[in-house]
C-alpha positions in Angstrom: -6.1 -3.0 2.1 -5.8 -4.1 -1.5 -4.2 -7.4 -2.3 -1.1 -6.1 -3.6 -0.4 -3.9 -0.8 -1.2 -6.6 1.5 1.4 -8.7 -0.2 3.9 -5.9 0.3 3.3 -5.7 4.0 3.2 -9.4 4.7 5.0 -11.1 1.9 8.5 -12.3 2.8 9.8 -11.8 -0.7 8.6 -8.4 -1.0 9.9 -7.5 2.4 13.3 -8.4 1.1 12.6 -6.0 -1.8 11.7 -3.1 0.6 15.0 -3.9 2.6 16.9 -3.7 -0.4 15.4 -0.3 -1.6 16.1 1.1 1.9 19.6 -0.2 1.9 20.2 1.7 -1.3 18.8 4.8 0.5 21.4 4.4 3.2 24.3 3.9 0.8 23.2 6.9 -1.2 23.0 8.9 2.1 26.5 8.1 2.7 27.5 10.2 -0.5 25.4 13.2 0.7 27.6 16.2 1.8 25.1 19.0 1.9 21.5 19.9 1.6 19.7 17.4 -0.7 16.6 15.4 -1.4 16.6 11.9 -3.2 14.5 8.9 -3.8 16.1 5.5 -4.0 12.5 4.1 -4.6 12.4 6.1 -7.9 15.9 4.6 -9.1 15.6 1.1 -7.9 13.0 -0.3 -10.3 14.9 1.1 -13.2 18.2 -0.6 -12.1 16.3 -3.9 -11.6 14.8 -3.8 -15.1 18.3 -2.9 -16.5 19.8 -5.8 -14.6 17.2 -8.1 -16.1 18.4 -7.2 -19.6 22.1 -7.0 -19.0 24.9 -9.3 -19.4 28.5 -9.8 -18.3 30.1 -7.4 -15.8 27.2 -4.8 -16.3 24.6 -7.5 -15.1 26.8 -8.4 -12.0 27.3 -4.7 -11.0 23.6 -3.9 -11.4 22.6 -6.9 -9.4 24.9 -5.8 -6.6 23.5 -2.4 -6.7 19.9 -3.7 -6.7 20.8 -6.2 -3.9 19.1 -9.1 -5.5 20.1 -11.7 -8.1 19.6 -10.3 -11.8 17.2 -13.1 -12.5 14.9 -12.1 -9.8 15.1 -8.2 -10.2 12.5 -7.6 -12.8 9.8 -9.7 -10.9 10.7 -7.9 -7.8 10.5 -4.5 -9.5 7.0 -5.3 -11.0 5.8 -6.3 -7.5 7.1 -3.2 -5.9 5.7 -0.9 -8.5 2.2 -2.7 -8.2 2.4 -2.1 -4.4 3.2 1.5 -4.8 0.3 2.1 -7.1 -2.0 1.1 -4.2 -0.6 3.2 -1.6 -2.8 6.2 -0.6 -1.3 9.4 -1.2 1.3 8.0 -3.6 1.3 8.3 -7.4 3.8 6.3 -9.1 4.5 5.4 -12.9 6.9 3.7 -15.2 7.5 4.9 -18.8 9.4 3.4 -21.7 10.2 5.3 -24.9 12.2 4.0 -27.8 13.2 5.1 -31.3 11.4 3.4 -34.2 14.4 1.7 -35.5 15.4 0.1 -32.2 14.3 -3.4 -31.9 13.1 -4.2 -28.3 13.0 -7.9 -27.2 9.4 -8.7 -26.6 10.1 -10.9 -23.5 11.9 -8.0 -21.7 9.2 -5.4 -22.8 6.4 -7.7 -21.7 7.8 -7.5 -18.1 7.1 -3.8 -17.9 3.6 -2.5 -16.9 1.0 -2.4 -19.8 0.7 0.9 -21.6 4.1 2.2 -20.7 5.8 2.0 -24.1 6.0 5.1 -26.2 7.9 6.2 -29.3 10.7 8.8 -29.7 10.1 10.5 -33.1 12.7 12.2 -35.3 11.2 15.5 -34.1 13.4 15.7 -30.9 11.8 18.9 -29.5 8.3 17.5 -29.8 9.5 14.2 -28.1 11.2 16.3 -25.4 7.9 18.2 -24.8 6.0 14.8 -24.5 8.5 13.4 -22.0 8.4 16.7 -20.1 4.5 16.5 -19.9 4.6 12.9 -18.9 6.8 13.9 -15.9 4.5 16.9 -15.0 1.4 14.9 -15.3 2.6 11.9 -13.3 3.9 14.2 -10.4 0.9 16.6 -10.4 3.1 19.3 -11.6 5.7 18.9 -8.8 8.4 18.0 -11.3 7.9 19.9 -14.6 10.6 18.3 -16.8 12.1 15.1 -17.5 15.7 15.2 -16.2 17.4 13.6 -19.3 17.8 15.5 -22.5 17.1 14.0 -25.9 19.6 14.2 -28.6 20.4 12.2 -31.8 22.3 9.6 -29.8 19.4 8.6 -27.4 17.8 5.5 -28.4 15.6 4.8 -25.5 14.4 6.3 -22.2 13.3 4.3 -19.3 11.8 6.5 -16.5 9.9 6.3 -13.2 7.9 9.0 -11.5 6.5 9.1 -8.0 4.7 11.9 -6.1 3.5 11.7 -2.6 1.3 14.1 -0.5 0.2 13.7 3.0 -1.6 16.2 5.5 -1.1 16.4 9.2 -4.3 15.4 11.2 -3.1 18.1 13.6 -1.5 21.1 11.8 1.5 22.9 13.1 1.4 26.7 14.1 3.7 28.9 12.2 6.1 31.2 14.0 9.4 33.1 13.6 12.3 30.9 14.6 15.8 32.5 15.3 18.3 29.8 16.6 20.7 31.1 19.2 23.4 28.6 18.3 24.6 26.3 15.5 24.8 26.9 11.6 21.3 28.6 11.6 22.1 31.1 14.5 20.7 34.6 13.9 18.7 33.7 10.8 15.0 34.4 10.7 13.3 31.1 9.7 9.7 29.8 9.2 9.4 27.9 12.3 6.7 25.2 13.1 5.3 24.3 16.5 2.9 22.0 18.0 2.1 20.1 21.2 0.6 16.6 21.8 0.3 14.0 24.5 1.9 11.1 22.5 5.5 11.0 24.1 6.1 7.9 22.0 6.3 10.1 18.8 9.8 11.2 19.8 12.7 9.0 21.1 16.3 8.5 21.1 18.4 5.9 19.2 21.8 4.8 20.2 23.4 4.1 16.8 26.9 2.9 15.8 28.0 6.5 15.2 26.3 8.3 18.1 22.8 9.3 19.4 20.1 10.2 17.1 16.7 11.8 18.1 13.8 10.6 16.0 10.5 12.4 15.7 7.6 10.7 13.8 5.2 13.0 12.2 2.2 10.8 10.9 0.2 11.8 8.0 -3.4 11.2 7.4 -3.1 8.6 4.7 -0.4 6.0 5.9 2.6 8.1 5.1 4.8 9.4 7.9 7.6 11.8 7.9 10.5 10.8 10.3 12.7 13.7 11.4 16.2 12.7 12.5 18.7 14.9 14.5 22.0 13.4 15.2 24.9 14.6 17.3 26.6 17.7 15.6 29.7 15.7 14.7 27.7 13.0 12.7 27.4 13.0 8.9 24.2 13.0 7.0 24.8 9.4 6.0 25.4 8.4 9.7 22.1 10.1 10.8 20.0 8.9 7.9 21.6 5.4 8.0 20.5 5.1 11.8 16.9 6.0 10.6 17.1 3.2 8.0 18.3 0.7 10.6 15.4 1.7 12.9 12.9 1.1 10.1 14.4 -2.4 9.6 14.2 -2.9 13.3 18.0 -3.4 13.6 18.1 -0.6 16.1 15.5 0.2 18.9 14.0 3.7 19.7 13.6 4.5 23.4 10.4 6.6 23.6 10.9 9.9 25.3 8.3 9.0 28.0 10.8 6.3 29.2 13.7 8.6 29.4 15.1 10.4 32.7 14.8 14.1 33.1 17.3 16.4 31.6 19.0 16.7 28.1 18.4 13.2 26.9 19.2 13.3 23.2 20.2 15.7 20.4 17.7 18.5 20.7 15.6 16.5 23.1 14.9 17.5 26.7 12.6 16.0 29.4 11.7 18.1 32.3 8.9 18.7 35.0 7.0 22.0 34.7 4.5 23.6 37.0 0.8 24.0 35.9 -2.4 25.3 37.4 -4.3 22.2 37.2 -3.4 18.4 36.7 -2.3 17.9 33.1 -1.2 15.0 31.1 2.4 14.7 29.8 3.1 16.9 26.9 5.3 16.6 23.8 6.3 20.0 22.6 7.8 20.1 19.1 9.6 22.9 17.3 11.1 22.5 13.7 11.4 24.3 10.5 9.6 24.5 7.1 11.6 23.5 4.1 11.1 23.6 0.3 14.0 21.7 -1.4 14.8 20.8 -5.0 17.7 18.9 -6.2 18.9 17.2 -9.5 21.3 14.2 -9.3 23.5 12.9 -12.1 23.5 9.3 -11.3 26.5 8.6 -13.4 28.6 10.7 -11.0 27.9 7.9 -8.4 28.2 5.0 -11.1 29.7 2.6 -8.7 26.8 3.0 -6.2 24.1 2.4 -8.8 26.1 -0.3 -10.6 26.5 1.6 -13.9 30.3 1.6 -14.2 30.5 -1.1 -16.9 27.2 0.0 -18.4 28.6 3.3 -19.1 31.3 2.0 -21.5 30.1 3.0 -25.0 32.8 0.7 -26.5 30.5 -2.3 -26.1 26.9 -3.3 -25.7 25.8 -4.5 -22.3 22.0 -5.1 -22.6 21.4 -8.0 -24.9 18.3 -8.9 -23.1 16.7 -5.7 -24.0 17.6 -5.3 -27.6 19.8 -7.0 -30.2 21.2 -3.5 -30.8 24.3 -2.9 -28.6 23.3 -0.4 -25.8 25.2 1.5 -23.1 24.0 4.1 -20.6 24.6 7.7 -21.7 22.6 9.7 -19.2 21.0 8.8 -15.8 19.6 11.5 -13.8 16.9 12.3 -11.1 15.1 15.5 -10.3 13.6 15.6 -6.8 11.7 18.1 -4.4 10.3 18.1 -1.0 8.2 20.6 0.9 7.4 20.3 4.6 4.9 22.8 5.9 2.3 23.5 8.6 -0.4 21.6 7.0 1.6 18.6 5.6 4.3 17.3 3.5 4.0 20.1 0.9 4.1 23.9 0.8 1.6 25.9 2.9 0.9 29.2 4.5 -0.5 29.4 8.0 -1.2 32.4 10.4 -0.1 31.6 13.9 -1.5 33.2 17.1 0.7 33.1 20.4 -1.6 33.4 23.5 0.0 35.1 26.4 -1.3 35.8 30.0 -3.8 38.6 29.8 -4.3 38.8 33.7 -2.5 37.7 36.8 -0.7 34.4 36.5 -2.6 31.4 38.0 -1.4 29.7 41.1 0.9 27.0 39.8 0.7 24.2 42.3 0.8 21.1 40.2 3.4 19.6 37.9 3.6 17.6 34.7 6.2 16.0 32.4 7.1 18.0 29.4 9.3 16.6 26.5 10.7 19.4 24.2 12.1 18.5 20.9 13.9 21.1 18.8 15.2 20.7 15.2 17.0 24.0 14.9 20.1 22.9 13.0 20.7 20.6 10.0 18.7 17.4 10.2 17.5 14.5 8.1 14.1 13.2 7.1 12.6 10.0 5.7 9.2 9.9 4.1 7.9 6.3 4.8 5.0 4.2 3.9 3.8 3.3 7.4 2.9 -0.4 6.9 5.6 -1.6 4.7 8.4 0.8 6.0 9.4 1.6 2.4 11.3 4.7 2.2 9.8 6.9 -0.6 12.0 10.0 -0.4 15.0 11.0 1.9 16.9 14.1 2.5 19.1 16.4 4.5 17.9 19.9 5.4 20.5 22.6 5.5 18.6 25.6 4.1 15.1 25.9 5.7 12.5 28.4 4.5 13.0 32.0 5.6 10.4 33.6 7.7 7.9 35.5 5.7 8.6 33.9 2.4 
């Protein structure tokens, strides 16, 4: 493990930063009403750098959104970005572009990573193409365009990019899934299935709003995806917030191997099954593939992100960034997530379903089988395993149709 990543895992100060980012994830999840994917880890460093250069009410609001004092925000953002650069499977970057006529205070600009500063020219289409190319390059083509649009009034663009990829050491098999109840009843969905012996991959959390079933799908490079299925009455924010509390060790997970027989949690059942020979306990998982894209106008949630005062164009709010009065005119995020048979990205897999080809064997033994089914809307958190930093989060309402 690199020195920076080691600091992220073990350093108390950075642990506070990770908790602050994850808390922003939970607050953002409270505002989610339908299917969506979002990344507080992509927004948080930008808010931190803005807080460092802000004054007055804007500084206080941004510090509150960041969850740290404004005079500590930039240093924490630099440490976080440095740690993210060292995480396997994750590409991250920061970019700053300014108009030639905008004077930027050197002490603020020096706090950003080296090589991040570019120029917005008078040729707006050319500058837009350059910004779009930066977004595509930094995300490996997953996001093709910068979410903000340049016009004559834009003096500066501060942007972050992150892209993560992980593969499952044991791929899922693909199958046709047609739920017999719930919002997806009757739909033909691209289902995913696999079995294993690690019963501790699934468990139940008793949260403040109800029970949540958690399934951890480990990637091969230190990034895990946590699937979260709550009680049907629970909101996305309540389900995802429970997952955040689990990562912060504020709520315990009871592993499925320690649960009694029967329906023990949302979509989770523990039972005995007969088998021909002695078998170890088994975890059988069925879920759905999904391919999601979303675009968020952060100014629609200006209170959440501490941008209420900063949006007021009647005054300047960032004297620490530039002597020119500045306000926030645009703030947006484009996001995507793909969960497939091979990993946390799109994939196509052919599945074969073995059946008995002769007389059924004599089933004289029994074994414990845990069945987990995610066949109605559920949440997910993509998490850096060691630091527990949530990189992306989302709520799945429209899974991939079968055969697409």
